[in-house]
C-alpha positions as CSV (number, residue, x, y, z in Angstrom):
1,M,0.1,5.8,-20.8
2,R,-1.9,9.2,-20.9
3,D,0.1,12.6,-19.3
4,I,0.3,11.7,-15.1
5,K,-1.3,14.8,-14.1
6,Q,-4.3,14.4,-16.5
7,R,-4.6,10.8,-14.8
8,L,-4.0,12.3,-11.3
9,S,-6.9,14.9,-12.2
10,E,-9.4,12.2,-13.2
11,L,-8.2,10.6,-9.9
12,N,-9.7,13.6,-7.7
13,D,-12.4,13.7,-9.6
14,I,-13.3,9.9,-8.9
15,L,-12.7,11.0,-5.5
16,K,-15.3,13.7,-5.3
17,E,-17.8,11.3,-6.0
18,R,-20.2,10.3,-3.5
19,S,-20.5,6.5,-4.6
20,F,-16.8,5.6,-5.0
21,I,-16.8,5.4,-1.2
22,K,-20.2,4.4,-0.3
23,D,-20.6,2.1,-3.1
24,R,-19.5,-1.1,-1.3
25,N,-21.7,-3.5,-3.0
26,R,-19.6,-4.8,-6.4
27,G,-21.5,-7.9,-6.9
28,G,-19.2,-9.5,-4.2
29,E,-15.9,-7.5,-5.4
30,L,-13.9,-5.7,-2.8
31,N,-13.5,-2.3,-3.1
32,F,-9.6,-2.6,-3.7
33,Y,-8.4,-0.1,-6.9
34,I,-4.6,0.2,-8.1
35,F,-3.7,3.2,-9.9
36,D,-0.6,2.4,-11.8
37,Y,1.5,5.0,-13.0
38,D,5.1,4.9,-14.6
39,P,8.1,5.4,-11.9
40,E,9.7,8.0,-13.3
41,H,6.7,10.2,-12.0
42,E,7.4,9.0,-8.6
43,L,7.7,12.5,-7.5
44,I,4.5,13.6,-9.2
45,V,2.3,10.9,-7.4
46,R,4.0,11.3,-3.7
47,D,2.9,15.2,-4.2
48,F,-0.5,14.2,-5.1
49,I,-0.8,11.3,-2.0
50,N,0.4,13.5,0.5
51,Y,-2.5,16.1,-0.2
52,I,-5.3,13.6,0.0
53,P,-5.7,14.0,3.9
54,D,-5.5,17.4,3.7
55,K,-8.1,17.5,0.8
56,Y,-10.6,15.2,2.3
57,N,-10.3,14.9,5.9
58,Y,-12.6,18.1,7.2
59,E,-15.2,18.2,9.3
60,G,-18.6,16.8,7.6
61,S,-16.3,15.3,4.9
62,E,-17.8,11.7,3.8
63,I,-14.4,10.9,3.3
64,R,-12.0,10.0,6.1
65,A,-8.6,9.2,4.1
66,I,-5.5,7.7,5.9
67,V,-1.9,7.2,3.7
68,I,0.0,4.3,5.0
69,D,3.2,4.3,3.4
70,L,4.5,0.3,3.6
71,Y,7.9,1.0,4.1
72,E,7.3,3.5,7.4
73,A,4.7,0.3,8.3
74,M,7.7,-2.1,8.2
75,I,9.9,0.0,10.0
76,E,7.3,0.2,13.0
77,I,7.0,-3.5,12.9
78,L,10.6,-3.7,13.1
79,N,10.7,-1.4,15.6
80,S,7.8,-2.9,17.8
81,T,9.4,-6.6,17.5
82,K,12.3,-6.9,20.4
83,V,14.8,-9.8,21.2
84,T,16.2,-9.3,24.5
85,D,16.2,-5.5,25.3
86,K,16.9,-4.8,21.4
87,T,14.7,-4.1,18.9
88,I,15.4,-6.2,15.5
89,L,15.5,-2.7,14.1
90,D,18.5,-2.0,16.3
91,L,19.6,-5.3,15.0
92,I,19.7,-5.2,11.6
93,P,23.0,-3.8,10.9
94,A,25.4,-6.0,12.7
95,M,23.0,-9.1,11.5
96,E,23.9,-7.9,7.5
97,E,27.5,-6.8,8.1
98,K,27.7,-10.4,9.6
99,D,25.7,-12.7,8.0
100,G,25.3,-10.7,4.3
101,K,21.9,-9.2,2.8
102,D,20.6,-13.0,1.8
103,R,20.6,-14.1,5.0
104,L,18.8,-11.1,6.5
105,S,16.2,-11.0,4.3
106,R,15.3,-14.5,5.1
107,A,15.4,-13.5,8.8
108,L,13.4,-10.8,8.6
109,K,10.6,-12.7,6.2
110,P,8.5,-14.3,9.3
111,I,8.7,-10.8,11.3
112,V,7.8,-8.6,8.1
113,S,4.9,-10.8,7.0
114,P,1.7,-10.1,5.4
115,E,0.2,-10.9,8.7
116,N,2.1,-8.3,10.9
117,F,1.2,-5.9,8.3
118,N,-2.5,-6.7,8.1
119,K,-2.5,-6.4,12.0
120,L,-0.9,-3.0,11.6
121,I,-2.7,-1.8,9.2
122,S,-6.6,-2.9,10.6
123,K,-5.2,-1.5,13.7
124,K,-4.2,2.4,11.9
125,T,-7.3,2.5,10.0
126,E,-10.3,2.5,12.5
127,G,-12.6,5.2,11.9
128,Y,-11.5,5.8,8.3
129,N,-13.2,4.8,5.0
130,L,-10.5,5.4,2.7
131,V,-6.6,3.4,2.8
132,V,-4.4,4.9,0.8
133,I,-1.6,2.7,0.3
134,T,1.9,3.7,-1.1
135,G,5.8,2.5,-0.8
136,V,4.9,-0.9,-2.5
137,G,8.5,0.1,-4.2
138,K,10.2,0.7,-0.9
139,I,9.9,-2.4,0.7
140,W,10.4,-5.0,-2.4
141,P,11.5,-7.6,-2.4
142,F,10.9,-7.8,1.3
143,V,7.4,-7.9,0.5
144,R,5.0,-8.0,-2.1
145,S,2.2,-6.0,-3.0
146,H,-0.2,-9.0,-4.2
147,N,0.5,-10.7,-0.6
148,I,-0.3,-7.4,0.8
149,L,-3.6,-7.0,-1.2
150,N,-4.8,-10.7,-0.8
151,N,-4.3,-10.5,3.1
152,L,-6.2,-7.1,3.3
153,Q,-9.3,-8.8,2.0
154,N,-10.1,-10.6,4.7
155,A,-8.8,-7.5,7.7
156,I,-10.5,-4.5,6.0
157,E,-13.2,-5.8,3.3
158,S,-15.7,-2.7,4.2
159,L,-13.2,-0.3,3.5
160,T,-12.1,1.3,0.1
161,V,-9.0,1.1,-0.3
162,I,-6.2,2.5,-3.3
163,M,-2.5,1.3,-3.9
164,F,-0.6,3.1,-5.7
165,Y,1.6,1.0,-7.8
166,P,4.8,2.1,-9.6
167,G,4.7,-0.1,-12.7
168,I,1.9,-2.1,-14.5
169,Y,-1.4,-3.5,-13.4
170,D,-3.2,-4.8,-16.1
171,Q,-5.9,-6.5,-14.1
172,H,-4.4,-9.5,-13.6
173,E,-1.2,-9.5,-13.2
174,L,1.4,-7.0,-11.4
175,C,4.6,-5.9,-12.8
176,L,7.0,-3.5,-10.5
177,F,9.0,-0.9,-12.1
178,N,7.8,-1.8,-15.6
179,L,10.4,-4.7,-14.9
180,F,9.7,-7.5,-11.9
181,K,6.4,-9.5,-12.4
182,D,5.1,-9.2,-8.6
183,D,2.4,-11.9,-9.2
184,N,-1.1,-12.6,-10.0
185,Y,-3.7,-10.4,-8.8
186,Y,-7.3,-10.2,-10.2
187,R,-9.4,-8.9,-7.3
188,A,-8.7,-5.3,-7.7
189,F,-10.1,-2.5,-10.2
190,R,-7.7,-0.6,-11.9
191,L,-8.3,3.1,-11.8
192,V,-8.0,5.4,-14.5
C-alpha cells in the first residue's frame, strides 16, 4: 500500500474536484466510496478526517461535509432509548456484570440495528452533500460496516458518502483490521 500521507493528499485533491460531489450519475451506482487504510495509520487518518469540515464548510463552498462517528452514533442511540426511567446506556454496566458480554451483545443488537443508525444518520445529514463515516472499528462486532452501507443506500442515496475503513477493501470484500472478514460489499468505489 502506498504511503498514507500521499494517499490522503490525493484524496484531498479528489474532494476539491467539482465533479466529485456533483457527479451523481454513475450508471445507476451510488456515490458511495470506501477509503481503506492500514489500521496502524489510524491517528494520521483521524487527523485528516477532523480537518474535512473545517476545510470545506464555509460560505460559498459547494461541499457541505458532516463527519459521523459510528461509535458516537451508537452512544446516542443507546442514550435515547429508555427502559422505565433509565436509558439503555445507563443499564449497560449492570447488564454486562450480571449477564456477561455475550448476552449483552445479543440484547443490544436490536437496539443498535442498522435501521436505527439509518434513521439517525438520515436526520443528521439534512443540509449536507458529503457524509464522512468513521468509527467502523470502534463498533465492531456490534454493527458491521456492510450492514450500515446496505441500509444507507435507501436513506441517503442522493448524497456522496465516504467510509473510512481500517482494513482492506478490494471492491468485493471488506476485511476489518486486515484480520476479520466483515462481508461482501460491492456497491462502493475504492478511493485512492
